[in-house]
C-alpha positions in Angstrom: 104.8 109.4 91.8 105.4 105.6 92.1 102.3 103.8 91.0 102.2 102.5 94.0 85.2 84.7 98.9 85.7 81.7 100.0 86.3 78.3 98.6 87.1 75.5 101.0 90.7 75.9 102.1 91.7 72.5 100.9 90.0 72.7 97.6 91.7 73.6 94.3 89.9 75.0 91.4 91.8 73.9 88.2 90.6 75.8 85.2 91.8 74.7 81.7 91.1 77.5 79.3 91.4 77.2 75.6 95.0 79.3 72.8 97.2 82.1 72.3 99.9 83.7 74.3 102.2 81.6 76.4 102.4 77.9 75.7 100.1 75.8 77.8 101.4 75.9 81.3 100.1 75.8 84.9 99.8 78.9 87.0 98.8 78.7 90.7 97.0 81.5 92.6 97.4 80.9 96.4 95.5 83.3 98.7 96.0 83.6 102.5 92.7 83.5 104.4 88.9 83.5 104.4 88.6 86.3 107.0 88.0 88.7 104.1 85.6 88.0 101.3 87.8 89.8 98.8 89.7 86.8 97.6 86.8 84.9 96.2 84.7 88.0 95.2 87.4 90.1 93.6 91.0 88.8 93.5 90.5 85.3 92.1 87.8 86.3 89.5 89.9 89.3 88.5 92.9 87.0 88.0 90.8 84.4 86.1 89.5 87.1 83.7 92.9 88.6 83.0 94.5 85.2 82.4 91.6 84.2 80.1 92.6 87.1 77.9 96.4 86.8 78.2 96.8 83.1 78.2 93.6 81.2 77.4 95.6 78.0 77.1 97.0 78.1 80.6 95.7 75.9 83.4 94.9 77.8 86.6 94.8 76.4 90.1 93.3 78.3 93.0 93.6 77.5 96.7 93.1 79.4 99.9 95.2 78.8 103.0 92.5 79.8 105.5 95.0 81.5 107.8 96.9 78.3 108.3 100.7 78.4 107.6 101.1 74.6 107.4 98.0 74.3 105.1 99.4 76.9 102.7 102.7 75.1 102.6 100.9 71.9 101.7 99.0 73.7 99.0 102.2 75.2 97.7 103.9 71.8 97.5 100.7 70.4 95.9 100.6 73.0 93.1 104.3 72.4 92.4 103.6 68.6 92.1 100.8 69.5 89.7 103.3 71.2 87.4 102.9 74.9 88.3 105.7 77.0 86.7 104.5 80.3 88.1 102.9 80.7 91.6 101.1 83.9 92.6 101.5 83.8 96.4 99.7 86.0 99.0 101.3 84.4 102.1 99.6 83.6 105.4 102.9 84.3 107.1 105.3 86.5 105.3 108.4 85.2 107.1 107.4 81.6 106.6 106.9 82.2 102.9 110.6 82.8 102.5 111.1 79.0 102.6 108.5 78.6 99.9 110.3 80.9 97.6 113.5 78.9 98.2 111.7 75.7 97.4 110.3 77.2 94.2 113.7 78.6 93.2 115.3 75.1 93.5 112.7 73.8 91.1 113.0 76.7 88.6 109.5 77.9 89.5 108.8 81.6 89.5 107.0 83.3 92.4 105.0 86.5 92.3 104.4 87.9 95.8 100.9 89.3 95.8 99.5 92.0 98.2 101.8 90.9 101.1 105.5 91.1 100.5 108.1 88.4 101.4 110.9 90.5 103.0 113.4 87.7 103.9 113.8 86.1 100.5 113.1 88.2 97.4 110.4 86.8 95.1 110.7 87.2 91.3 108.2 90.1 91.4 105.9 91.8 93.8 102.5 93.3 92.9 100.4 95.2 95.3 98.8 98.5 96.3 101.1 100.8 98.2 100.4 99.4 101.7 102.4 102.0 103.6 100.6 104.7 101.6 97.3 103.1 102.6 98.2 103.3 106.3 99.2 106.9 106.0 96.2 107.9 103.9 93.6 106.5 106.3 95.3 107.9 109.4 95.9 111.3 107.9 92.3 111.5 106.7 91.2 110.8 110.2 93.6 113.4 111.7 92.3 116.0 109.3 88.7 115.1 110.1 89.4 115.4 113.9 91.0 118.8 113.3 88.1 120.0 111.2 85.7 118.9 113.9 87.6 120.9 116.5 88.9 118.0 118.5 91.5 119.5 120.8 95.2 118.7 120.6 96.3 115.9 122.9 93.1 113.9 122.4 93.5 110.2 122.2 93.0 107.6 119.4 93.2 103.8 119.3 95.3 102.0 116.7 94.2 98.6 115.4 96.8 97.0 113.2 96.6 93.9 111.1 98.1 90.5 111.6 101.6 90.4 113.1 102.6 87.7 110.6 101.6 89.8 107.6 104.4 92.0 106.2 101.8 94.1 104.4 100.1 94.8 107.8 103.5 96.0 109.0 103.7 98.4 106.1 100.2 99.7 106.8 101.2 100.1 110.5 104.3 102.1 109.4 102.1 104.5 107.4 99.6 104.9 110.3 102.5 105.6 112.7 103.9 108.2 110.3 100.6 110.1 110.2 99.8 109.8 113.9 103.3 110.6 115.1 103.2 113.9 113.2 99.7 114.7 114.4 98.6 116.6 117.5 96.9 113.5 118.9 98.2 110.8 121.1 97.8 107.0 120.7 96.1 105.6 123.8 96.7 102.0 122.9 97.7 99.8 120.0 96.9 96.3 119.0 98.1 93.8 116.4 95.1 91.7 115.3 95.9 88.0 115.0 94.9 86.8 111.5 93.1 90.1 110.9 90.2 88.5 112.7 87.3 91.0 113.3 86.2 89.2 116.5 89.6 89.7 118.0 89.6 93.4 117.1 86.1 93.7 118.6 87.2 92.0 121.9 90.2 94.2 122.2 88.3 97.4 121.5 85.7 96.5 124.1 88.5 96.3 126.7 89.8 99.7 125.6 86.4 101.3 125.9 86.2 100.0 129.5 89.7 101.4 130.1 89.5 104.8 128.3 85.8 105.6 127.9 85.2 108.9 126.2 88.9 109.6 125.9 88.7 107.7 122.7 88.1 110.4 120.0 89.0 108.2 117.0 90.1 104.7 116.0 92.5 104.0 113.2 91.8 100.4 112.1 93.9 98.9 109.4 91.1 97.3 107.4 87.4 97.1 107.1 87.1 93.9 109.1 89.0 95.2 112.1 87.2 98.6 111.8 83.9 96.8 111.7 84.9 94.9 114.9 85.7 98.2 116.6 82.3 99.7 115.6 80.5 96.6 116.9 82.3 97.0 120.2 81.4 100.7 120.4 77.7 100.0 119.6 77.6 97.2 122.2 79.0 99.6 124.8 76.3 102.2 123.9 78.8 104.8 122.7 76.9 107.7 121.2 78.0 109.4 119.1 80.4 107.0 117.7 84.0 108.3 117.2 85.2 108.2 113.6 86.7 104.8 112.6 88.9 104.1 109.6 89.0 101.1 107.3 90.6 99.7 104.2 89.3 97.5 101.3 85.9 99.1 100.5 84.0 95.9 101.4 80.2 96.1 100.9 79.7 96.0 104.7 82.1 98.9 105.2 80.5 101.0 102.4 77.1 100.4 104.2 78.6 101.6 107.5 80.0 104.7 105.8 76.7 105.5 104.1 75.0 105.1 107.5 77.6 107.4 109.2 79.0 104.6 111.4 82.5 104.3 109.7 84.5 107.4 108.7 86.6 106.1 105.8 87.9 103.2 103.8 90.3 102.7 100.9 89.0 102.0 97.4 91.5 99.6 95.9 89.7 97.3 93.4 91.5 94.0 93.8 91.0 93.3 90.1 93.6 96.0 89.3 96.3 94.1 91.2 95.0 90.7 90.0 95.2 91.8 86.4 98.8 93.2 86.9 99.8 89.8 88.5 98.4 88.0 85.4 100.4 90.3 83.1 103.6 89.5 85.1 102.8 85.8 85.2 102.4 85.6 81.4 105.6 87.6 80.9 107.5 85.1 83.1 105.9 82.2 81.3 107.2 83.7 78.0 110.7 84.1 79.4 110.4 87.9 79.6 111.6 90.2 82.3 108.7 92.2 83.7 109.5 95.9 84.1 109.1 97.2 87.7 108.1 100.7 88.7 109.9 100.5 92.1 111.7 98.0 94.4 110.6 96.8 97.8 112.7 94.4 99.9 115.1 93.9 97.1 112.2 92.7 94.9 111.2 94.3 91.6 107.8 95.7 92.3 104.7 97.4 90.9 102.7 99.3 93.4 99.4 101.1 92.8 98.0 104.2 94.5 94.6 103.7 96.2 92.0 106.3 97.0 90.4 107.3 100.3 86.6 107.1 100.4 84.4 108.9 102.9 80.7 109.7 102.9 81.6 112.9 101.0 82.9 111.1 97.9 81.5 107.6 98.1 78.9 108.3 95.4 81.5 109.6 93.0 84.2 107.0 93.6 82.3 103.8 94.3 79.0 104.1 92.5 79.6 106.6 89.7 83.0 104.8 89.2 81.3 101.5 88.7 83.0 99.7 91.5 79.7 98.7 93.2 76.1 99.2 92.4 73.3 100.5 94.5 71.5 97.2 94.2 74.5 95.5 95.9 74.9 98.0 98.7 71.7 99.9 99.3 69.7 97.1 100.9 66.5 98.0 102.8 68.3 98.9 105.9 70.4 101.5 104.0 68.0 102.6 101.4 67.1 106.0 103.1 70.8 106.8 103.8 71.7 106.0 100.2 68.8 108.2 98.9 70.1 111.0 101.1 73.5 110.8 99.2 71.8 110.5 95.8 72.9 106.8 95.4 70.3 105.0 93.4 
């Protein structure tokens, strides 16, 4: 099988680390938004730690585009002006990022697409979890749960996708479609969430609750933020019991919702895994080496990692016994009893 948060958006964190590995060079790490806490809490620290081991003499620059295409382009130009020879880019807009790859190529700068692919112009390498596999896994998990609960064929589900400017969101959507299309359930309505913004997902879900009411037997949400928005809308509408809602990213908030029984699943994909892989590729490129891909996506040599679905049934084993999170971080007072019920301590 293929192995498949936030600093101010305009700030750059330049880190000179002291000297083995690649000769002293500058590597930029450009992330797309602050809607998710993962970039400051996991991706950037993971990349820093891996680079400290692999290239302690390298200078690192971190910036976050805050969901603004023009801002990310300014940041991209800025890091090139600062001498970056490798840029790890998680694009705000996957289509717009094609121009950034062309700019880099003209200056002999290598680009590693990170998490979100750049379909129109191949980067030098792509590192990510298997996004289509993620979409399929969360949706198939929900379908199997509905079947196990005896939800009749023909029942309806809502589908909340990610940002329409994010090619990774498109892959997740494709995976969701593949699972739902083969299922006995029908999609009542579908929504592409601008900028992955949870308030937009919440607003849309509220409208669908008014429209469909108890016809909604499940919600496939593409990540934990949009799933959390859907759950907030359901609670505000007084829906009881809540239909199962999916997620993706294993954020602390989502883990708490799963423990409480409000969210059905998420995806455990420790960002540090992909961050470390990106650091390894960056150092190989700095050394003039050719990283070895495990697959190819959009004509780009790629390394994709396989994530794991997390539900209330396996959350203790995967998340806590696996050392991804601690009870101290997740089992705050509000969730202490539910954690104890699952043996999380």
